[in-house]
C-alpha positions in Angstrom: 15.2 -27.2 33.7 13.4 -29.7 31.5 10.9 -28.8 28.8 8.6 -31.4 27.3 7.4 -30.7 23.8 5.9 -32.0 20.6 8.2 -34.1 18.4 8.1 -31.6 15.6 11.5 -29.9 15.0 9.9 -26.4 15.0 8.9 -26.8 18.7 12.3 -28.0 19.7 14.0 -25.1 17.8 11.7 -22.5 19.4 12.4 -23.9 22.9 16.1 -24.0 22.5 16.2 -20.5 21.2 13.9 -19.2 24.0 15.4 -21.3 26.8 19.0 -21.9 25.8 19.8 -23.8 29.1 16.8 -26.1 29.0 16.8 -29.8 28.3 14.3 -30.5 25.6 12.5 -33.9 25.8 9.5 -35.4 23.9 6.2 -35.2 25.8 5.2 -38.8 26.8 1.7 -38.1 25.5 3.0 -37.5 22.0 5.4 -40.5 22.2 2.5 -42.8 23.0 0.4 -41.0 20.4 2.8 -42.1 17.7 2.1 -45.7 18.6 -1.6 -45.1 18.7 -1.5 -43.5 15.3 0.4 -46.5 13.8 -2.3 -48.8 15.3 -5.1 -46.8 13.8 -3.5 -46.8 10.4 -2.8 -50.5 10.6 -6.4 -51.2 11.6 -7.8 -49.2 8.7 -5.4 -50.8 6.2 -6.3 -54.3 7.3 -10.0 -53.4 7.2 -9.6 -52.2 3.6 -7.3 -55.0 2.4 -9.3 -58.0 3.7 -12.8 -56.6 3.9 -12.8 -54.4 0.8 -14.3 -51.3 2.4 -13.9 -48.8 5.1 -15.0 -49.7 8.6 -18.7 -49.8 9.2 -20.8 -50.2 12.4 -21.0 -54.0 12.1 -17.3 -54.6 11.3 -15.4 -56.1 14.2 -12.2 -54.0 13.7 -14.2 -50.8 13.5 -16.2 -51.7 16.6 -13.0 -52.4 18.5 -11.3 -49.1 17.6 -11.6 -47.6 21.0 -10.9 -50.9 22.8 -7.6 -51.2 20.9 -6.5 -47.8 22.1 -7.2 -48.6 25.7 -4.4 -49.6 28.1 -4.5 -53.4 28.6 -4.3 -53.0 32.4 -7.7 -51.2 32.4 -9.6 -54.0 30.6 -12.6 -55.6 32.1 -13.1 -59.3 31.7 -15.6 -58.7 29.0 -13.2 -56.5 27.1 -10.5 -59.1 27.3 -12.9 -61.6 25.8 -13.7 -59.2 23.0 -10.0 -58.7 22.2 -9.3 -62.4 22.2 -12.1 -63.0 19.7 -10.8 -60.2 17.5 -7.3 -61.5 17.4 -8.5 -65.1 16.9 -9.2 -64.1 13.2 -6.1 -64.9 11.2 -6.4 -61.8 9.0 -6.1 -59.6 12.1 -2.6 -60.7 13.0 -1.0 -57.5 11.8 -3.3 -55.5 14.0 -2.4 -57.7 16.9 1.3 -57.2 16.4 0.9 -53.4 16.1 -1.3 -53.4 19.2 1.3 -55.2 21.2 3.9 -52.6 20.3 1.5 -49.8 21.3 0.9 -51.5 24.7 4.6 -51.8 25.3 5.0 -48.1 24.7 2.4 -47.4 27.3 4.0 -49.8 29.8 7.3 -48.1 29.5 5.8 -45.0 31.1 3.9 -47.0 33.8 7.0 -48.3 35.6 7.6 -46.7 39.0 11.3 -47.3 38.5 12.2 -45.0 35.6 15.3 -47.0 34.8 13.1 -50.1 34.0 10.8 -48.0 31.8 13.8 -46.6 29.9 15.3 -50.1 29.4 12.0 -51.3 28.0 11.8 -48.4 25.6 15.4 -49.0 24.5 14.6 -52.6 23.8 11.4 -51.7 22.0 13.1 -49.1 19.7 15.9 -51.6 18.8 13.4 -54.3 18.0 11.3 -52.3 15.5 14.0 -50.1 14.0 15.3 -52.9 11.8 14.4 -56.4 10.6 10.6 -55.8 10.7 8.6 -57.7 8.0 7.6 -55.6 5.0 3.9 -56.2 5.6 4.1 -54.3 8.9 4.5 -50.9 7.2 3.1 -48.9 10.1 5.6 -50.5 12.5 8.4 -49.8 10.1 7.5 -46.1 10.0 7.1 -46.0 13.8 10.5 -47.6 14.3 12.1 -45.2 12.0 10.5 -42.2 13.8 11.4 -43.5 17.3 15.0 -44.2 16.1 15.4 -40.7 14.8 13.9 -39.2 17.9 15.4 -41.7 20.3 17.4 -39.2 22.3 14.4 -37.0 23.1 12.2 -40.1 23.7 14.6 -41.7 26.1 15.3 -38.4 27.9 11.6 -38.2 28.7 12.0 -41.3 30.7 14.8 -39.9 32.8 12.9 -37.1 34.3 10.6 -37.3 37.4 7.0 -38.5 37.0 5.6 -35.1 38.2 6.9 -33.5 35.0 4.9 -35.9 32.8 1.7 -35.3 34.9 2.1 -31.5 34.6 2.4 -31.8 30.8 -0.6 -34.1 30.6 -2.6 -31.6 32.7 -1.6 -28.7 30.5 -2.5 -30.6 27.4 -5.9 -31.4 28.8 -6.5 -27.7 29.7 -5.5 -26.6 26.2 -7.8 -29.1 24.5 -10.7 -28.0 26.7 -9.9 -24.3 25.9 -9.8 -24.9 22.2 -13.1 -26.8 22.4 -14.8 -23.9 24.2 -14.0 -21.6 21.2 -14.8 -24.2 18.5 -16.2 -23.1 15.2 -15.3 -19.4 15.7 -13.7 -18.3 12.5 -13.0 -14.7 13.6 -9.7 -14.4 15.4 -10.9 -11.6 17.7 -14.0 -13.6 18.7 -11.9 -16.7 19.3 -9.5 -14.8 21.6 -12.4 -13.2 23.5 -14.1 -16.5 24.0 -10.9 -18.1 25.3 -10.2 -15.2 27.7 -13.8 -15.4 29.0 -13.3 -19.1 29.6 -10.1 -18.4 31.6 -11.9 -15.9 33.8 -14.7 -18.4 34.4 -12.2 -21.0 35.6 -10.1 -18.5 37.7 -12.1 -15.8 39.4 -8.9 -14.0 40.3 -7.9 -13.7 36.7 -8.1 -10.1 35.3 -8.1 -9.1 31.7 -5.9 -6.2 30.6 -6.9 -5.4 27.1 
């Protein structure tokens, strides 16, 4: 069996101890999240370095923060024009480079042929794990992380697509469940609210307390 998990070593250790025969791979959601985090960090750094302050409502980089995290194949014509205008500014070149890496990570998981996706990810990891200009600090960190976790990352591209969809569905359900009990500091109340939410979504669910 295959288990997709977070990149933290604690999750992998717990899985291997609980399921000795399972193959542990990194959840594609968290793999792509690493690239998105690097992109956000780069955008904030460039904003501070060249504009001298944190992003504000009128700052182009700040206004494009959600656009930058959107998959390029989902862009409308208007969004494409906005991105071209953003990258036309010379001081935003580091953001553009980091964005391109992020988009390549997304593309690796979009291939119908898993072998093509794996080959793209291998090429990406090799290209950013060494020889990256020192100015691109976020890409250097990302490359180091992907290199260290390359076995788990690449194994996630060997499995069938339905495994990834199942993991994404579970992640979405957990986030919704956490949100339903938000701001509850008492553990008992938190558990009670979570259980009530589960019974609302599944009428056949019974609580045995």
